[in-house]
C-alpha positions in Angstrom: 0.0 0.0 0.0 1.1 3.5 -0.7 -0.6 6.3 1.2 -0.3 10.1 1.6 -2.3 12.2 4.0 -2.3 16.0 3.5 1.0 15.8 1.5 2.2 19.3 0.7 5.5 20.7 -0.7 6.5 24.3 -0.8 9.8 25.3 -2.3 11.5 28.0 -0.2 13.8 30.4 -1.9 13.6 28.9 -5.4 10.6 29.2 -7.7 9.5 32.3 -5.7 8.3 30.1 -2.8 5.9 28.2 -5.1 3.7 25.5 -3.7 4.0 22.3 -5.8 1.6 20.1 -3.8 -1.2 21.3 -1.6 -2.8 18.8 0.8 -2.7 15.7 -1.4 -4.6 12.7 -0.1 -3.7 9.5 -2.0 -4.2 5.8 -1.2 -3.1 3.1 -3.6 -3.9 -0.5 -2.5 -1.7 -3.5 -3.5 -2.4 -4.7 -7.0 -3.9 -1.4 -8.1 -2.6 0.4 -11.2 -2.6 4.2 -10.7 -1.8 7.0 -13.1 -1.1 10.6 -12.3 -2.5 13.0 -14.9 -2.3 16.7 -14.9 -1.1 19.9 -16.6 2.5 21.1 -16.5 3.4 22.2 -13.0 0.6 20.2 -11.4 3.0 18.4 -9.0 3.1 14.9 -10.6 6.9 14.6 -10.6 7.1 16.2 -7.1 4.7 13.6 -5.8 6.7 10.7 -7.2 10.0 12.2 -6.0 8.6 12.7 -2.5 7.6 9.0 -2.3 11.0 7.9 -3.6 12.9 10.2 -1.2 14.6 12.0 -4.1 13.7 15.3 -2.5 13.2 16.2 1.2 9.8 15.5 2.6 8.0 17.8 4.9 7.0 16.2 8.2 3.7 14.5 7.4 2.0 11.2 8.0 2.7 8.7 5.2 2.9 5.0 4.7 4.5 2.7 2.2 3.9 -1.1 2.4 2.5 -0.7 5.9 5.4 1.2 7.3 4.8 4.6 8.8 
């Protein structure tokens, strides 16, 4: 399972303090196929990068495969 609760990301300093994600709630159960669709700048890549720990996560509640 992959889950995000109120996931947000705001870039400080760069991008003029732009908010890339604003309170995303997402839950993907085992075996589900999920696709992120959206316009340029909608936060799709940021969402994936946060889950993969490629960029620093804000302190939020999140779970991946049952781990918190």
